MARNUKE-904930 format. One record per residue: x, y, z of N, C-alpha, C in turn; residue in three letters. Coordinates in steps of 0.2 Angstrom, whole numbers, plus 5000, padded with zeros to 4 digits. Example, Ala and Ser with C-alpha at 12.3 -4.5 7.8 and 13.67 -1.06 7.14 Angstrom:
% MARNUKE-904930
506649725039506249785039506649845039ala
506449895035506849955036506450005039ser
***
This chain:
% MARNUKE-904930
521657075885521557055877521456975877unk
521356955870521356865868521956865864unk
522056815868522756805866522756735862unk
521856695860522056635862521856595852unk
522256565851522156555843521656565838unk
521656575836520856555832520956495827unk
520456475823520556455819521156455811unk
521056535811521456535804522056525808unk
522156555815523156555818523256485815unk
522756425820522856355818523056325811unk
522656345806522956335800523556365798unk
523756435802524056445801524956415804unk
524856395808525356345813525556305808unk
524956235806525156215802525356195797unk
525456245794525456295789526256305787unk
526656315792527156345796527756275797unk
527156245800527656165802527956145796unk
527256145792527356095785528156115782unk
528256195781528656235779529256195781unk
529356215786529956175791530356125790unk
529556065789529856005789530156015783unk
529856035777530156035768530856075767unk
530656135773531256185771531856185774unk
531756165780532356165787532656105784unk
533056075782533156025780533655985784unk
533755925783534355895786534955905786unk
535155955781535655975779535756035784unk
535456095785535156135789535056125794unk
534856085797534556055806535256055809unk
535756025803536655995806536956055807unk
536856085802537456165802536956185806unk
536556225808536156245812536456225821unk
536356165822536656135825537256135830unk
537456155825538356165826538456265828unk
537956285829538056365829537756375836unk
538356425842538356425849538256505848unk
538156555843538456645844537756655845unk
537456715845537156745847536756755838unk
537156735833536556745827536956685822unk
536656655818537056615813537856645808unk
538156585809538756625804538456655798unk
538856685793538656715788538656685782unk
538656595779538656565775537856545775unk
537956515782537156495784536456525785unk
536656575786536156625789535956665783unk
536556685778536356695771535756645766unk
535956575766535656535765534756505768unk
534756515772533956535777533756625773unk
533856655774533756705772533356715765unk
533956675760533456655754533156625753unk
533056545757532456525758531656575760unk
531656595767531556635768531056705764unk
531556725759531356765754531056755750unk
531156685748530956665739530156645741unk
530056625749529156595752529056685754unk
529256725754528856785754528756795764unk
529356755768529056765774529856805777unk
530256805774530856845778530756925782unk
530256945783530257015787529457025789unk
529356965795528656945796528357035800unk
528757055801528657125806528557185800unk
528657145795528557235791527757215786unk
527657315787526957305786527057265774unk
526257265774526457245767526657305762unk
526357345763526657405756527657385756unk
527757365762528457345761528857285760unk
528357255758528457185757528357125762unk
527957155767527957105772527457055770unk
527557015775526856955771526156975775unk
526157035778525257065780525057005785unk
525756985790525456945796524756985801unk
524556945805524356955812524856975815unk
524856985822525356995828525356915829unk
524756875831524856785832525156765827unk
525056765821525556725817526156755817unk
526356835819527156835818527256785824unk
526756765831527156745837527256675836unk
526756665832526556575828527356565827unk
527656605822528156575816528756595821unk
528756645825529456645828529556565834unk
528856565837528756515841529156465837unk
528656465833528856365827529656365826unk
529956415821530756415819531256405828unk
530756445833531156435839531056365841unk
530756335841530756265842530956245840unk
530956255831531356185827532056205826unk
532356275829533156275829533256305821unk
532956315822533256365815533556425815unk
534156425809534556475811534556565816unk
534656575819534456645819534756695816unk
534356735812534656775807534856855810unk
535356875807535556915812535157015809unk
534757025814534557065815534457145813unk
535057145812535257225810535057265804unk
534957225800534457235794533757245796unk
533557185795532657175794532457225801unk
532857205806532157195813532457265815unk
533057305812533257365814533157415811unk
533757415804533657455801533157485795unk
532857435793532357435788531857475795unk
531557445799530957505801531157585803unk
531757595805531857645804531957685799unk
532457645791532057685786531257705786unk
530957625787530257655785529757725786unk
530257735796529857785799530157865797unk
530757875797530957905793531457955790unk
531757875782531857905779531157915773unk
531857955767531457985762531157915756unk
530657935752530657905748530957885745unk
531557885742532057895737532357815743unk
532457855750533157785753532557755754unk
532057755753531457655754531357635748unk
531457685744531357635738532157605734unk
532857615739533157585736533557565741unk
533457565748533757505752533157455755unk
532857455755532057405759532357355755unk
532157375747532057295745532557245744unk
533357305745534057245745533957215752unk
533657275758533657215765533357125763unk
532557155760532257105760532557045756unk
532857055751533356985746533856975748unk
534257025753534556985757535357025750unk
535257055746535857095742536257135747unk
535957165753536157205758536257165764unk
536757155769536957115775537257185777unk
536557215786536957275787537257245796unk
537557295797537957295803537857345809unk
537757355813537757405817538257455821unk
538357525820538957555824538657605828unk
538357575831538257595840538857615844unk
539057555848539457555855540157575852unk
540657615854541257665856541657605860unk
542257615863542757605869542657655873unk
542357695871542157735878541257755879unk
541157715874540357715874539957695873unk
539957645878539357585878538557605881unk
538457595887537957605890537757685890unk
538457715890538357805888538257815881unk
537957795875538157805870537957855868unk
537757925873537957965871538457995871unk
538957955875539557995874539858005868unk
539657965865540157955859540357985855unk
541157975852541358015849541558005841unk
541457975838541557965831541058045827unk
541558075825541358145823541458125813unk
540758165813540658185806540458245802unk
541358275800541158345797540858345789unk
540558405790540058425783540558475777unk
540758405773541058435767540758445760unk
540358485757539958475753539558435755unk
539258395748538858365751538958285752unk
539458285755539758225760539958245768unk
539758205769540258195777540758165778unk
541258195781541758135782542058135792unk
541958075791542058025797542758005799unk
542758005808543357985811543057955817unk
543257905817543357875825543057805824unk
542957785827543057715827542157675833unk
541857605830541557565833541757535835unk
541557465841541657415843541057365846unk
541257305847540757245844540057245840unk
540557255832540157275828540157195827unk
539357185827539157105826539157085819unk
539657055817539557025809539757105804unk
540157135805540457175802540757145796unk
541057085798541657055796541057025789unk
540456995790539956975783539457035780unk
539557095784538857145780539757165775unk
538857215771539357255765538957335769unk
538657345773538457395773538357415783unk
538557465785538357495793537857555793unk
537457545799537157595799537657635808unk
537557715806537957705810537657795815unk
538057775819537657855824538457895825unk
538457955823538858005821538858065825unk
539458095828539258155830539458215825unk
538758265822538958325819538758385821unk
538758385828538758455830538958445838unk
539258515841539458515848539158545853unk
538458575851538258635854537658585858unk
537458615863536858595867536858525869unk
536458495874536458435876536958375870unk
537258315876537658285869537258245866unk
536658245869535858195862535958245857unk
536058325857535558375852536158355846unk
536658315846537158335840537358255838unk
537058225837537058155832536658175829unk
536958105822536758095817536958015814unk
536158005812536157945808536457925802unk
537057895800537157885795537157805790unk
537057795784537057725782537757745778unk
538057695779539057675775538957615772unk
539257605765539457545762540257525767unk
540157465768540857425773541557435767unk
541257465761542157465757542257515757unk
541757575761542157635759542957645760unk
543157705757543857685758544057715764unk
544457685769544557725776544157685782unk
543957655777543457615784543757535785unk
544057515792544457465793543857425796unk
543757355795543557295799544057265803unk
544257255810544657215813544357165817unk
544457115817544157055821544257065830unk
543657035832543557025840543456935841unk
544056915843543656845843543556835850unk
543056815853542656825859542956735861unk
542756725869543256685874542856635873unk
542556635868541856535867542756515860unk
542856575859543056545850542856575845unk
542456605845542156615839542156685837unk
542056695831542156795826541356805824unk
541156835829540556885829540856935828unk
541056965832541057065834541757095831unk
541857135830542257145826542257235833unk
542957275829543057345831543157385822unk
542657405821542557455813542957525814unk
543557525810543757605813543757645807unk
543657685807543257745803543857815801unk
544257815796544857855795544557875787unk
544357965789544258025784543757975778unk
543057925782542757915774542357945776unk
542257985769541557975765541057945763unk
540357995767539657965765539458025763unk
538858015757538758035755537858085761unk
537758125762537358175764536658125762unk
536758125757535958075755535858025757unk
536457995762536557935766536357935772unk
536058015775535858015783534958015783unk
534957975788534257965789534058005791unk
533658065791533158105797533558155794unk
533458215800533758265799534358285803unk
534858305804535358325806535458315812unk
535658305818535258315824534958275828unk
534558225823534158185824534158115827unk
534858105827535058055827534858015835unk
534958035840534358015846533758005846unk
533558015843532858005844532657945841unk
532857935833532957895828533257805833unk
533957855836534257785840533757755848unk
533357785849533057775855532357725850unk
532157735844531657725841531757625840unk
532557655837532957595836532857535840unk
532957535847533057515852532457465856unk
532057495855531357465856531357405852unk
531557415846531457335841531957305842unk
532657335845533257285847533057265855unk
532457285860532457245862531957205868unk
531357225864530957185862530457185855unk
530857185851530457185843530257085842unk
530557055844530256975844530056925848unk
529956875847529956825852530556785855unk
530756755860531056705863530856645865unk
530256655868529956595870530156525867unk
530156525860530156475857530856435858unk
531356475856531956455858532256445864unk
532056505869531956455876531756395878unk
531356375878530956305878531356265874unk
531456255869531856215864532756225868unk
532756245869533356245876533656205880unk
532856225887532556205892532356135888unk
532256115885532056055883532656025884unk
532956015879533756005878534256005886unk
533956045890534156045896534155985902unk
533255965900533155905905533255845900unk
533155825892533755785891534155765898unk
534455815894535155795896535055785907unk
534955825908534855785916534455735917unk
534155695911533755635913534555575911unk
535155605907535555565904536255565908unk
536255615912536955645914536955595922unk
537455595926537655535929537555595937unk
537155575942537255625949538055595952unk
537655635956538355595964538055535967unk
537655505966537055475970536855385966unk
537255385961537155335955536655345952unk
536255375952535655405948535855445942unk
535155475939535255515935535255585937unk
535355635935535455715939534655735941unk
534355715936533655735936533255685943unk
533755645944533555635951533555655956unk
534055725957534255765962533555825962unk
533355815967532655875968533055925967unk
533355935972533756035970534056055962unk
534256005958534256005954533856025952unk
533355985950532655965946532156045949unk
532156065955531956105957532056175953unk
532956175953533256245949532756235942unk
532756185940532656175933531756195931unk
531256185936530656195938530556285940unk
531056315942530956385944531156415937unk
531556415933531856415925531256415920unk
530856365920530256345915529856395916unk
529656425922529156485928529256535924unk
530056545924530156625919530156625914unk
530256575910529956555903529256575901unk
528956535907528456525905528056595905unk
528256655908528256735912528456765903unk
528956745903529056785896528856765890unk
528556705890528156695885527456705883unk
527056735890526456745890526656825891unk
527156865894527456945889527156955883unk
527656895878527856935873526956895870unk
526656855874525856855869525656915871unk
525656975877525257035878525357055876unk
526157045873526457115869526257135860unk
526357065860526157065852525257065849unk
525157025854524157045852524057095852unk
524457155858524257235860524357285854unk
524757235849525257305843524857255835unk
524857325833524557295826525057295819unk
525157285815525757295811526257325811unk
526657335808527157395808527057455816unk
526657425821526657465828527357435831unk
527557465837527957445842527857445848unk
528257415852528257405860528257465864unk
528257475870528257545873529157515876unk
529357565879530157595881530157525887unk
529657535892529457505897529357425895unk
528957395892528957345889529557295888unk
529757355882530657315877530957295884unk
530857365887531757355892531257285897unk
530857295900530557215903530757155900unk
530657135893530657075890531657085891unk
532057135887532757115886532957105896unk
532857135901532957105905533057035907unk
532357015906532156975909532256915905unk
532156895897532556875894533456855893unk
533656905893534356905895534656855901unk
534356895905534556845912534256765911unk
533456745908533356675907534156655905unk
534256685899534656625895535256625898unk
535756695902536256665907535956575911unk
535456605914535056545918535256495917unk
535056495910534756445906535456375903unk
536256455901536756415900537056395905unk
537056425913537456405918537256325922unk
536556335920536056255922536356215917unk
536356215910536756165906537456145906unk
537556195907538756165909538556145916unk
538056165922538456085926537756045926unk
537456055921537155955919537755935915unk
538055965913538755945910539155885911unk
539155905919539755885922540355905918unk
540955845919541455845915541455885908unk
541255865906540955875899540855955895unk
540655975902540956045902541556115900unk
542056045904542756085903543056065897unk
542756035893543056055886542956065881unk
543356105880543556145872543356115866unk
542556125865542356085859542556135852unk
542856175852542856235845543056195839unk
543356135840543556125834542956075831unk
542256075836541956015833541356095831unk
541456155831540956185832540756225823unk
540356255823540156275816540056245809unk
540056295803539856265796540656205795unk
541056255794541656175791541856165795unk
541656125803542156095808541956025803unk
542355955804542355905804542655855808unk
542855875815542955845818542455815823unk
542555755827541955735830541855765838unk
541155785838541155795846541655775852unk
541755775858541955765861541555745867unk
541355665867540755665872540255655868unk
539455655873538755645869538755685862unk
538155685858538155765855537955815860unk
537655815861537355875866537755915871unk
538455895873538955925873539355965870unk
539255965862539356015857539456105859unk
538656105861538756185860538556225866unk
538456175872538456225879538856255881unk
539656235881540056265884540256335882unk
540256325874540456395869539656455871unk
539156435872538756465873538456485880unk
538756445884538756485891539356555889unk
539756535889540256585888539956655882unk
539756635878539556665874538856725875unk
538556695881538056735882538356755890unk
538856765890539156825897538956895896unk
538856885889538956965887538156975886unk
537556925887536756935886536657005889unk
536856995895536557085899536957145899unk
537557115891537757175893537457225885unk
537457185880537257225873536757235872unk
536357295870535757295868535457345874unk
536057355877535957405882536157345890unk
536157365896536457325901536157345905unk
535857265908535257255913535157325918unk
535857355920535657385926535257455919unk
535357485915535057535910534257505910unk
534357465910533657425909533157415915unk
533357415921533057435930533157505929unk
533457555925533457595927532757635923unk
532757605917532157625912531457615915unk
531657545917530857515922530757575929unk
531257565932531057635935531057675936unk
531057725928531057805930530257815924unk
530257765919529757755915529057735918unk
529457665921528757615921528557655930unk
528757645934528657655942528657735943unk
528857785939528957845941529457885947unk
530057835948530457825951530957885951unk
***
């Protein structure tokens, strides 16, 4: 397939760059540069969401009929790449990128009319209730139970690693509504307000010092049957549909290339053991070049994936798993190399200078601020969204027929 940008694509690229030059202000750039977590913290995410919403660009992958911009696949790729290269805030994916497409595909018209506009505007801020203390990669073993009581489900159980639950006002949940047949047959997909009586959010502070994930406890939480997406027991099918977006629904190459450029700047600045700079070390430079080759392969895989699908379509499970596997491992290698390049600055705890509310100076050069926190944070990249072992199994079974 042809992935060469057309003249219209090049005009759109110029439009995106002009928009970022105007709207991604120095204040927003400074705030975004202090972010080391997977997603930008709530206040920053909301501000950038508002700016994109006002432009009509908040949901690049949504069909125009639901409020998307109606972009081509190449335009979506260009937008993701330019935002990544510019370092814009990474918006939480749980609503627009995950739950939104599920509601479009499986929701009733009433559910679409209620939820989708509020996702677009930012009135609803979503989190994902999938993993449990005993059900992570083996998600079908989840135990959170939803018992039917008239027009409600009564939910009891717990969810863990719930990203931005402390910021969100809605959560989508996989719950067990039946025990007959295979484990996957008794799972349903529900939507619940975070302020529901009996729902408690408990923070989990990561080893990087950031509060991004949480544990959610559900104690007799009542959710209307009307908040169920799809039929009762159809949750596993919906979950698999959603995971193709989580694992392969966007473009990571822009942000990877921006961080790679930062690594090269550090290597050209930090001293090596021979009186020169790290960039002069052939072995270290070789490791950077190998990583750059991997990122180039990711970039072209994303281009082929994006060019092969139309608006509203999704990538295959195999391609999604390949991208999830390669991107998450490239993220970790990039964080590892950057930490090594920093030398003694990598041992400094910089959390006092991270985040929008920080007003203390960085210890060392400005580029020393985020790498250690990012290195610690990215240790989970090969676990969340489906571990690397799970991705390899999917590729082996579905892609290689093993």
